[in-house]
C-alpha positions, -999 to 999 in steps of 0.1 A, spaced: -5 -9 -10 26 -21 -29 30 -51 -5 -6 -60 -10 -2 -59 -48 29 -82 -45 9 -106 -23 -19 -107 -49 7 -113 -77 23 -142 -58 -12 -157 -53 -20 -154 -90 13 -172 -98 3 -200 -73 -31 -203 -90 -14 -206 -124 8 -234 -111 -23 -252 -97 -42 -246 -130 -70 -229 -112 -73 -198 -133 -105 -207 -151 -134 -182 -148 -154 -206 -128 -128 -205 -101 -115 -169 -103 -147 -154 -90 -139 -170 -56 -102 -161 -58 -105 -124 -68 -84 -101 -46 -68 -132 -31 -34 -127 -15 -5 -150 -5 1 -129 26 29 -150 41 48 -182 33 67 -197 62 94 -222 52 107 -246 79 138 -259 62 147 -285 89 113 -302 87 107 -295 50 74 -278 59 59 -249 39 30 -230 56 9 -209 32 -11 -180 47 -38 -170 22 -62 -141 24 -95 -142 5 -126 -122 1 -149 -149 14 -149 -185 26 -143 -209 -3 -170 -235 -12 -159 -268 3 -155 -286 -30 -133 -258 -44 -112 -259 -11 -107 -296 -16 -96 -291 -52 -72 -263 -42 -57 -283 -13 -53 -315 -34 -35 -298 -62 -13 -278 -38 -3 -310 -21 4 -328 -54 26 -300 -68 48 -298 -37 49 -335 -28 85 -339 -38 96 -307 -21 79 -303 12 48 -310 33 20 -284 30 0 -265 57 -26 -238 49 -44 -212 69 -71 -190 53 -81 -155 64 -113 -139 50 -126 -104 48 -163 -112 45 -171 -139 70 -205 -148 58 -214 -182 72 -241 -205 58 -254 -239 68 -240 -253 36 -205 -241 44 -207 -254 80 -219 -288 69 -195 -289 39 -164 -284 60 -176 -305 89 -158 -338 84 -125 -320 75 -128 -298 106 -131 -329 128 -102 -346 110 -80 -316 118 -82 -324 155 -55 -348 167 -57 -372 196 -94 -375 197 -107 -409 208 -122 -429 180 -156 -432 198 -159 -394 201 -148 -388 166 -173 -413 153 -200 -395 173 -191 -363 155 -187 -375 120 -219 -395 120 -242 -365 125 -251 -333 107 -241 -300 124 -271 -277 128 -265 -239 122 -290 -213 133 -270 -183 122 -252 -178 155 -240 -212 167 -235 -248 158 -256 -274 177 -245 -310 180 -262 -339 197 -249 -365 221 -266 -397 231 -245 -404 263 -237 -381 292 -200 -391 291 -197 -380 255 -216 -348 262 -192 -338 290 -160 -347 271 -170 -329 239 -184 -298 256 -155 -292 280 -125 -304 259 -134 -301 222 -159 -273 217 -132 -246 215 -109 -269 194 -137 -274 168 -142 -236 166 -105 -230 161 -104 -257 134 -132 -239 116 -111 -207 119 -82 -222 98 -106 -222 68 -115 -185 72 -146 -189 94 -152 -164 122 -152 -176 158 -181 -200 160 -199 -211 192 -202 -249 194 -230 -262 216 -238 -297 226 -272 -311 237 -279 -344 253 -309 -362 238 -323 -395 226 -317 -404 190 -349 -401 170 -358 -417 137 -358 -382 121 -322 -376 134 -311 -410 120 -327 -402 86 -311 -368 85 -277 -382 94 -279 -409 67 -290 -383 41 -261 -360 51 -235 -388 49 -249 -400 16 -247 -365 1 -211 -362 13 -202 -396 -1 -215 -386 -35 -197 -353 -36 -164 -368 -24 -167 -396 -49 -168 -370 -77 -137 -354 -63 -120 -387 -59 -127 -395 -96 -114 -361 -107 -82 -366 -86 -75 -400 -103 -81 -385 -137 -57 -357 -130 -31 -383 -118 -36 -404 -150 -34 -373 -172 0 -363 -157 13 -399 -162 2 -398 -198 19 -364 -204 51 -379 -191 49 -407 -216 40 -385 -245 66 -358 -239 97 -368 -261 119 -342 -244 114 -357 -210 118 -392 -225 152 -383 -239 164 -371 -205 154 -405 -191 157 -406 -153 185 -380 -152 176 -346 -138 181 -316 -160 214 -299 -157 228 -268 -175 263 -259 -165 280 -273 -134 264 -294 -106 254 -272 -77 266 -289 -46 259 -261 -21 228 -268 0 223 -233 14 197 -214 -6 184 -179 -3 147 -169 -3 140 -149 -34 123 -122 -14 157 -114 3 172 -104 -30 170 -66 -29 202 -55 -45 229 -67 -69 250 -96 -55 280 -114 -69 268 -149 -61 235 -164 -49 218 -198 -50 180 -199 -51 155 -227 -59 119 -224 -72 92 -235 -94 95 -227 -132 62 -211 -144 74 -196 -177 102 -204 -202 114 -187 -234 144 -193 -257 156 -166 -280 181 -172 -308 204 -141 -310 219 -126 -342 253 -139 -329 239 -175 -331 239 -179 -294 207 -188 -275 193 -169 -246 173 -189 -221 149 -169 -199 128 -185 -172 106 -172 -145 107 -189 -111 90 -185 -78 96 -199 -43 63 -183 -32 82 -157 -11 87 -138 -44 95 -143 -81 124 -135 -103 136 -138 -139 166 -160 -146 186 -155 -178 214 -177 -192 234 -175 -225 244 -207 -242 281 -214 -243 280 -239 -272 256 -259 -294 251 -285 -267 239 -258 -243 214 -245 -269 200 -280 -275 198 -288 -238 178 -256 -231 147 -269 -248 144 -296 -222 138 -271 -194 100 -270 -191 73 -253 -170 65 -273 -139 101 -282 -130 117 -273 -98 152 -260 -103 182 -248 -83 200 -217 -98 234 -204 -91 245 -170 -105 248 -133 -99 221 -108 -93 222 -79 -118 201 -50 -128 186 -56 -163 184 -23 -181 158 -36 -205 132 -46 -179 146 -23 -153 145 -48 -125 168 -73 -108 174 -106 -125 197 -135 -119 223 -141 -146 227 -178 -142 260 -198 -144 244 -231 -136 208 -245 -135 200 -279 -120 167 -296 -118 157 -307 -83 143 -343 -87 129 -364 -60 153 -391 -52 140 -424 -65 140 -454 -41 165 -482 -49 164 -518 -37 200 -522 -26 198 -558 -16 223 -581 -33 212 -601 -64 195 -633 -53 186 -618 -18 156 -597 -28 121 -601 -14 89 -611 -32 58 -591 -25 29 -616 -20 1 -591 -11 -5 -563 -35 -36 -544 -47 -43 -527 -79 -71 -502 -88 -93 -533 -93 -96 -534 -55 -127 -512 -55 -121 -477 -43 -90 -488 -23 -58 -488 -44 -45 -463 -70 -14 -474 -88 -19 -492 -122 -7 -527 -122 17 -520 -151 36 -495 -129 37 -519 -99 50 -548 -120 75 -525 -137 88 -513 -103 92 -549 -90 112 -558 -122 133 -526 -119 142 -534 -83 152 -569 -94 125 -588 -75 122 -623 -88 84 -622 -87 53 -602 -76 18 -613 -66 -15 -597 -75 -41 -600 -47 -70 -577 -53 -101 -577 -30 -123 -606 -42 -117 -601 -79 -93 -611 -107 -99 -584 -133 -63 -571 -132 -49 -605 -144 -48 -597 -181 -29 -564 -176 -7 -581 -150 1 -609 -174 10 -584 -202 32 -564 -178 49 -596 -167 58 -604 -203 68 -568 -210 92 -565 -181 104 -600 -178 92 -608 -143 72 -637 -129 36 -627 -119 18 -647 -93 -20 -646 -96 -42 -645 -65 -67 -625 -46 -76 -614 -10 -108 -633 -1 -135 -626 24 -136 -660 43 -166 -669 64 -174 -701 83 -203 -722 71 -221 -715 104 -214 -699 138 -225 -720 167 -252 -707 191 -245 -733 218 -210 -742 230 -204 -775 248 -239 -786 240 -258 -808 265 -291 -827 263 -305 -804 290 -342 -793 290 -342 -756 286 -375 -751 306 -361 -767 337 -325 -753 338 -310 -724 357 -291 -698 337 -262 -675 347 -263 -644 324 -230 -625 327 -210 -597 311 -174 -585 315 -158 -551 311 -121 -552 302 -92 -530 295 -92 -540 259 -102 -567 234 -72 -591 239 -74 -620 264 -36 -622 261 -28 -586 268 -58 -571 286 -76 -580 318 -111 -580 334 -120 -548 354 -157 -556 361 -177 -589 361 -214 -590 368 -241 -617 365 -277 -626 372 -290 -661 379 -323 -669 363 -347 -697 371 -382 -701 358 -382 -667 343 -372 -649 375 -339 -634 387 -330 -654 418 -294 -641 425 -269 -615 414 -231 -612 413 -211 -580 408 -175 -570 414 -148 -547 401 -113 -561 396 -80 -543 401 -59 -541 368 -29 -526 386 -24 -499 360 -43 -467 350 -72 -472 326 -69 -457 291 -91 -428 281 -109 -451 256 -118 -476 284 -131 -448 307 -151 -433 279 -166 -466 267 -174 -482 301 -177 -452 325 -154 -470 349 -127 -448 364 -94 -455 381 -110 -447 415 -136 -475 410 -110 -502 405 -80 -489 426 -90 -508 458 -110 -536 441 -104 -573 447 -77 -591 426 -88 -607 394 -80 -641 408 -105 -636 436 -132 -624 413 -127 -653 389 -129 -680 416 -159 -664 432 -177 -663 399 -167 -699 392 -185 -709 424 -215 -687 415 -220 -705 382 -220 -740 395 -236 -763 369 -258 -737 353 -259 -729 316 -239 -697 310 -253 -670 288 -236 -640 272 -242 -616 243 -213 -623 219 -202 -651 241 -169 -659 224 -156 -626 238 -168 -629 274 -160 -667 276 -126 -660 261 -117 -638 291 -133 -662 315 -115 -693 303 -82 -674 302 -88 -666 339 -96 -702 346 -64 -714 329 -43 -688 348 -57 -696 382 -59 -734 381 -94 -740 369 -86 -750 333 -106 -783 335 -139 -764 338 -161 -763 306 -195 -746 308 -225 -752 285 -230 -718 269 -257 -699 249 -247 -669 227 -277 -645 226 -260 -627 197 -260 -657 174 -294 -668 187 -309 -635 177 -292 -636 143 -309 -670 137 -343 -659 150 -344 -625 134 -324 -626 102 -340 -595 87 -329 -571 114 -302 -546 103 -280 -554 133 -282 -575 165 -265 -553 190 -277 -555 226 -292 -520 226 -310 -526 193 -325 -559 206 -335 -542 239 -353 -515 220 -371 -541 199 -385 -558 230 -389 -527 252 -362 -539 276 -347 -511 297 -309 -507 292 -299 -480 317 -262 -477 309 -248 -496 280 -212 -510 284 -215 -513 321 -215 -550 331 -243 -550 356 -267 -531 334 -258 -551 303 -262 -584 323 -297 -575 335 -308 -565 300 -293 -596 285 -312 -617 311 -346 -603 301 -336 -606 264 -328 -643 269 -363 -650 282 -378 -634 250 -354 -654 228 -361 -687 245 -398 -681 240 -394 -675 202 -369 -704 200 -395 -727 215 -418 -720 185 -390 -736 164 -392 -767 185 -359 -759 203 -365 -777 236 -330 -788 246 -296 -771 248 -282 -792 221 -311 -783 197 -297 -749 190 -269 -759 167 -292 -780 145 -303 -746 131 -268 -735 123 -253 -737 88 -270 -741 54 -292 -716 36 -280 -681 43 -257 -690 71 -228 -673 52 -245 -640 59 -242 -643 97 -205 -647 101 -180 -618 100 -158 -621 69 -121 -626 77 -94 -618 51 -72 -645 37 -48 -645 7 -53 -672 -21 -25 -678 -47 -28 -700 -78 1 -725 -79 -7 -739 -114 -34 -737 -141 -56 -761 -122 -54 -738 -92 -61 -708 -115 -93 -725 -127 -103 -733 -91 -96 -697 -82 -120 -686 -110 -147 -710 -96 -143 -695 -61 -147 -660 -75 -178 -669 -95 -193 -687 -65 -187 -658 -41 -202 -633 -65 -232 -653 -75 -241 -677 -46 -227 -662 -14 -226 -624 -20 -238 -605 10 -224 -569 12 -192 -583 -1 -184 -615 -21 -180 -641 6 -160 -674 3 -173 -701 27 -147 -724 42 -164 -754 26 -161 -739 -9 -125 -731 -4 -118 -766 8 -137 -780 -22 -116 -760 -47 -83 -760 -28 -63 -781 -53 -36 -760 -69 -40 -731 -44 -19 -717 -16 -38 -700 12 -22 -673 33 -34 -660 67 -40 -624 54 -37 -590 71 -48 -577 104 -84 -586 94 -74 -622 91 -86 -647 117 -51 -659 126 -38 -624 135 -70 -615 154 -68 -648 173 -31 -643 182 -39 -607 192 -70 -614 213 -68 -651 224 -43 -677 234 -14 -691 213 -31 -726 216 -62 -713 198 -41 -695 172 -22 -728 165 -55 -746 157 -64 -719 132 -29 -716 117 -30 -753 106 -57 -744 80 -32 -721 62 -2 -729 39 18 -699 50 15 -672 77 16 -635 69 31 -607 90 32 -571 80 52 -540 90 43 -522 122 33 -492 102 7 -513 84 -8 -523 117 -7 -487 131 -45 -481 131 -48 -509 156 -28 -489 181 -47 -457 172 -80 -474 179 -67 -489 211 -72 -524 198 -35 -530 205 -21 -513 235 13 -501 222 41 -508 198 57 -534 221 25 -554 222 24 -553 184 60 -566 182 51 -593 206 22 -605 185 45 -606 154 71 -626 174 45 -651 185 33 -656 149 69 -662 138 74 -687 167 41 -704 158 52 -708 122 84 -726 132 65 -748 156 40 -761 130 65 -759 101 46 -732 81 66 -704 64 61 -670 79 63 -644 52 66 -606 55 41 -589 31 34 -552 26 -4 -551 19 5 -528 -9 -21 -503 -21 1 -478 -40 37 -474 -53 54 -446 -34 48 -430 0 37 -398 -16 9 -416 -35 -9 -422 -2 -28 -389 -7 -46 -404 -36 -58 -434 -16 -68 -410 12 -91 -393 -14 -106 -426 -25 -112 -439 9 -123 -405 23 -149 -402 -4 -168 -431 11 -174 -414 44 -183 -433 75 -195 -463 54 -158 -474 52 -143 -485 85 -109 -473 72 -122 -437 78 -123 -442 115 -86 -439 119 -56 -426 100 -47 -447 70 -16 -468 73 15 -465 52 10 -493 26 34 -484 -2 55 -509 -22 86 -514 0 120 -524 -11 139 -553 5 160 -528 25 129 -510 38 111 -542 47 142 -556 65 143 -523 85 106 -528 94 114 -562 110 148 -554 126 133 -559 160 133 -597 152 171 -596 147 189 -597 114 188 -634 108 151 -638 116 142 -606 97 159 -619 66 142 -653 69 106 -638 69 114 -610 44 136 -627 19 140 -664 23 104 -674 30 89 -650 4 112 -665 -22 102 -700 -9 65 -694 -14 72 -679 -49 92 -709 -58 62 -732 -50 43 -715 -78 47 -726 -114 42 -709 -147 5 -698 -147 -10 -683 -178 -43 -665 -173 -43 -655 -210 -36 -685 -233 -11 -680 -261 -29 -705 -284 -64 -704 -299 -87 -730 -284 -114 -734 -310 -143 -759 -307 -137 -794 -320 -161 -807 -347 -150 -840 -364 -144 -835 -401 -150 -797 -400 -121 -789 -423 -133 -813 -450 -168 -800 -447 -156 -764 -451 -137 -774 -482 -166 -793 -497 -191 -766 -491 -168 -740 -506 -161 -759 -539 -197 -771 -543 -210 -735 -543 -180 -723 -564 -188 -749 -591 -225 -741 -588 -218 -705 -597 -188 -706 -619 -190 -740 -635 -170 -772 -633 -139 -756 -647 -133 -727 -623 -117 -695 -636 -81 -693 -625 -88 -661 -605 -115 -679 -585 -95 -711 -580 -64 -691 -568 -85 -671 -544 -101 -702 -529 -68 -720 -524 -52 -689 -508 -81 -685 -483 -84 -721 -474 -47 -724 -467 -50 -696 -441 -84 -706 -427 -76 -743 -423 -39 -738 -415 -47 -717 -385 -76 -738 -372 -103 -713 -382 -123 -738 -403 -146 -747 -374 -155 -710 -368 -166 -708 -405 -186 -740 -402 -204 -729 -370 -213 -696 -386 -226 -713 -418 -248 -737 -397 -262 -708 -377 -272 -690 -409 -287 -721 -424 -307 -729 -393 -320 -693 -389 -331 -691 -426 -348 -725 -422 -367 -712 -393 -379 -682 -413 -355 -655 -399 -334 -635 -423 -297 -632 -414 -273 -605 -424 -236 -605 -418 -218 -574 -408 -182 -561 -411 -151 -574 -429 -163 -610 -433 -175 -598 -467 -139 -599 -479 -137 -637 -476 -147 -656 -507 -150 -688 -487 -176 -671 -464 -195 -661 -496 -195 -697 -510 -206 -710 -475 -235 -685 -476 -223 -667 -445 -223 -635 -464 -239 -622 -496 -209 -600 -505 -187 -614 -533 -151 -600 -528 -138 -610 -562 -129 -582 -588 -160 -569 -607 -171 -594 -633 -199 -608 -654 -210 -643 -648 -235 -662 -670 -261 -681 -649 -267 -705 -678 -234 -715 -694 -211 -701 -666 -191 -680 -689 -173 -651 -670 -155 -619 -677 -134 -602 -650 -122 -566 -647 -92 -567 -625 -74 -536 -639 -91 -513 -614 -112 -496 -641 -144 -506 -622 -148 -505 -584 -180 -526 -581 -197 -552 -603 -230 -535 -596 -218 -505 -617 -212 -526 -648 -235 -519 -677 -261 -546 -685 -248 -571 -710 -258 -604 -726 -236 -635 -725 -213 -636 -756 -216 -674 -756 -253 -681 -752 -271 -648 -751 -284 -651 -716 -283 -618 -696 -251 -617 -674 -253 -615 -637 -231 -586 -624 -211 -592 -592 -178 -586 -574 -168 -558 -550 -130 -561 -553 -121 -566 -516 -88 -582 -507 -89 -612 -483 -63 -594 -461 -91 -571 -449 -105 -600 -429 -76 -622 -417 -47 -597 -420 -16 -597 -442 -4 -630 -428 -38 -646 -427 -35 -654 -390 -60 -629 -376 -88 -646 -356 -119 -642 -377 -146 -620 -362 -179 -631 -379 -208 -608 -368 -243 -621 -377 -275 -602 -373 -308 -622 -373 -342 -606 -375 -369 -615 -350 -404 -610 -364 
């Protein structure tokens, strides 16, 4: 019973640290216990075993997990396991935890994981039922992953759950249910994502506002001597008095008492989650007493002292000799001065739901590391430029302004090698290949199949496996259904390629997504001495996009369903080929209605209109070299958001070429066309594409890691080879190759915040299909280490030399102008002066009172001297025009403090001191002693000179209210016109 009470106390302390003690949370945490905490010192891993009454609602679990991870990010990695007493399971709980349960399972093929996360688990009170569309998925999930999913649920306190899979066709009801489920999850996680960011910003604000922490600067708190010993004792092992111990833990309470002797007593309570203990320490001098106030709740400290029995509280305490704060070691850029890199690919929170660190902190860090410059390249937008400009001036570092654009071609061809050949009379070879991967450079054909069609009939077939001479990957087997046994004794690839070459003859070749299939075919031709062959080609994918632009997608199975074409086993070459053949006949029939009679007629329908919607956007980086380039960059952004926006803002190649003056264009990340071409096609094709760019980007292997996880790239060696080829290509065509970090956050530990942001978008974001890469802001040393496989000289060239070279190409660009660029109106200053004095003389007579004359001269000196006269003149003309058209105009705000504005009839308020003015003889009487606050409060009075009743006016408002003490504040004239 005592152990149980201790476990509950420890759990309550943990909840206090996580700030989860509000009533709305405590109903779920009642009787909760921290039953065990396992500390793996070597791996810096802490495993919390928590016992609760019931299963937590999923949103509360997410909040608990997020805060726990944040609190311990500088100390250790966190694992949790929940045990529950009442194991009541509801459909809401099952569905709430579903995506997290799936993510817990490592080494699951992306295709299988996507199958699971894209559907809603059905709970009937006894078991979970899931659907599969393919037999291969059904067998893999049922035999290998059913029990793992059940065990994953168990980690969150669920009882053992039976997971069942059923094989069935996807119905419209299922699709609608899945979409509704994913949308609901997206909304819920978006709320959590926003809350996490707010918590993060709140902590940053507290750091800035806490003067005690500010006084300490970057130095960790230290009271007494520095504790050098690394060996610490768990608090739970303290069971008796000891002469000397060292412990570390989280400070959850502090108190300082001033004793009668004048000394101070510091008392803190710390926990390492195995147990808690009180630590006391007496000040030795005034310096100690002053320093004690800087020890705050929330710190992690290491304590050295003796364990004693405190007679007052009747328990063991530690009487400390030394207390040291444990601070996370900050990263330093240790590269020599002048040899530090420039980051040319960096995102801020203006990259929608993708980056988390404010631009001010990123620029500040670059300056602190001594980097000569830093580039801002958000996704398709430039909203961070003002803050980046301010940060650059604040920290004294050059800021390069750019963005990461979504580049699309102006039109994707339907026909390749077009010929003037009558479609109705020709013979077609419709073919498909199955391969070991996506790269023509690193992967190979394992199956090739084709049908020959003439006059709407299949007249011949070809089908053959090919031996890859290595085991097939699990992904290949799952995707294609082809096993090692099928290809082990198959013909060589060379034999298959040559047989197929003879089979084609002079026919028109047809494929769905022909660029992929023809890429492998032409690679085989080049390898086996047939490189002179060029076939006329029709791409049914692009043809379908042109004919049916309103379809949601144009996949082969979608099109087959539209035309009731049987597709027996998708992703097997022979079945795909037959289906594509029948699809071709339907497409040609519809194309004929558009008067497409010949092979070379297809591309006449490419480009123009909404062609930008049909291409796949490829990333590229655009940097402004000068102010002309900055203006062109703004034009590109405006065009992409207003003219060519489709799902994302798209920049057509033609528009980029049109506004390319003053811009540098980089090849972008792994989603750029140059990297994809080098990865999937030949170096010769990559060279053609590279010539479009001003510099070539390569990024650390860790940034490209999702490519390996998704089996897009086979292994790390292949990834290194692609990077080497890009470096070699840059030297060949004399383009600088620059190492960039694709930065999305500052420190490695900030990755969790990006995970929350991206994760909240669910399956809609492709980034959720694999583990997010490490994209923190790297130092020069860290980046050099990432590219050490290139050798020290080449690594330094791409990391330091070339990044500085590109930065030096860029001049001083100012997105926020220092000067005021007012409109130009010839003679505006003279007109303002004339209008002012005309009205002044009209009201106060030819001989102006000294107080009026002095006020006019003072105001005109500031207004005209700072170039504000044209603003006054435009406002006056607007008022005059509106009144002439019959619309009343009222001015608002501090413009009423300007006498010039009054005389120009911009405002009706007179800011002079309260006074009488005779409308007849212009005699005036001013009260500038403060005895009257408003002229309207003056008693009625007749003119002492002519007897005419005085007009009462003057509100006693100083001119500084409007243009500031120096008279240089830009005037803000607000006018409100009625519309009757």
